[in-house]
Rosetta silent file (secondary structure, phi, psi, omega in degrees, C-alpha in Angstrom):
SEQUENCE: XXXXXXXXXXXXXXXXXXXXXXXXXXXXXXXXX
SCORE:     score description
SCORE:     0.000 S_00000001
   1 L     0.000  -40.622 -178.090   14.894   -8.062   -7.489 S_00000001
   2 H   -64.963  -48.133 -177.281   16.376   -7.785   -3.988 S_00000001
   3 H   -82.778  -21.419 -178.138   15.434   -4.136   -3.529 S_00000001
   4 H   -75.295  -40.595 -178.268   12.312   -4.477   -5.700 S_00000001
   5 H   -63.558  -54.965 -177.990   10.727   -7.247   -3.610 S_00000001
   6 H   -61.681  -37.393 -178.486   11.066   -5.556   -0.194 S_00000001
   7 H   -65.261  -46.538 -178.618   10.011   -2.189   -1.587 S_00000001
   8 H   -66.218  -41.561 -178.352    6.823   -3.555   -3.145 S_00000001
   9 H   -64.290  -46.852 -178.812    6.029   -5.632   -0.078 S_00000001
  10 H   -61.832  -47.655 -177.642    6.591   -2.716    2.289 S_00000001
  11 H   -61.754  -47.410 -178.013    4.581   -0.328    0.133 S_00000001
  12 H   -65.358  -41.123 -178.217    1.715   -2.796   -0.315 S_00000001
  13 H   -63.920  -48.289 -178.009    1.730   -3.741    3.355 S_00000001
  14 H   -65.564  -44.065 -178.727    1.654   -0.132    4.551 S_00000001
  15 H   -65.640  -44.012 -178.389   -0.944    0.894    1.975 S_00000001
  16 H   -60.583  -43.721 -177.467   -3.124   -2.142    2.643 S_00000001
  17 H   -65.643  -43.078 -178.072   -3.046   -1.499    6.389 S_00000001
  18 H   -67.830  -39.307 -178.217   -3.875    2.192    5.966 S_00000001
  19 H   -79.832  -35.009 -178.712   -6.631    1.437    3.475 S_00000001
  20 L   100.967   20.684  178.215   -7.876   -1.651    5.305 S_00000001
  21 L    83.991   44.648  179.636   -7.319   -4.130    2.456 S_00000001
  22 L  -123.689  -69.028 -179.704   -9.117   -2.257   -0.337 S_00000001
  23 L  -121.608  129.509 -179.928   -6.873   -0.308   -2.712 S_00000001
  24 L   -71.848   34.047  179.720   -3.060   -0.664   -2.790 S_00000001
  25 L  -130.990  169.639 -179.946   -2.812    3.112   -3.132 S_00000001
  26 L  -104.273  -21.125 -176.360   -2.853    6.075   -0.728 S_00000001
  27 H   -73.766  -55.107 -178.317   -4.869    8.505   -2.864 S_00000001
  28 H   -61.165  -30.923 -179.501   -8.154    6.552   -3.249 S_00000001
  29 H   -73.843  -46.594 -177.961   -7.975    5.656    0.439 S_00000001
  30 H   -63.207  -39.775 -178.278   -7.300    9.197    1.633 S_00000001
  31 H   -63.058  -43.272 -179.147  -10.099   10.556   -0.555 S_00000001
  32 H   -65.368  -45.050 -177.978  -12.596    8.072    0.919 S_00000001
  33 L   -66.482    0.000    0.000  -11.423    8.753    4.475 S_00000001
């Protein structure tokens, strides 16, 4: 839980920022960009 929470938050935060708040993934975002 300790390492799971920060990991998910970090991943979601970074992905969201890169995507712009659309898909919590890097593939669908990169393809669109």
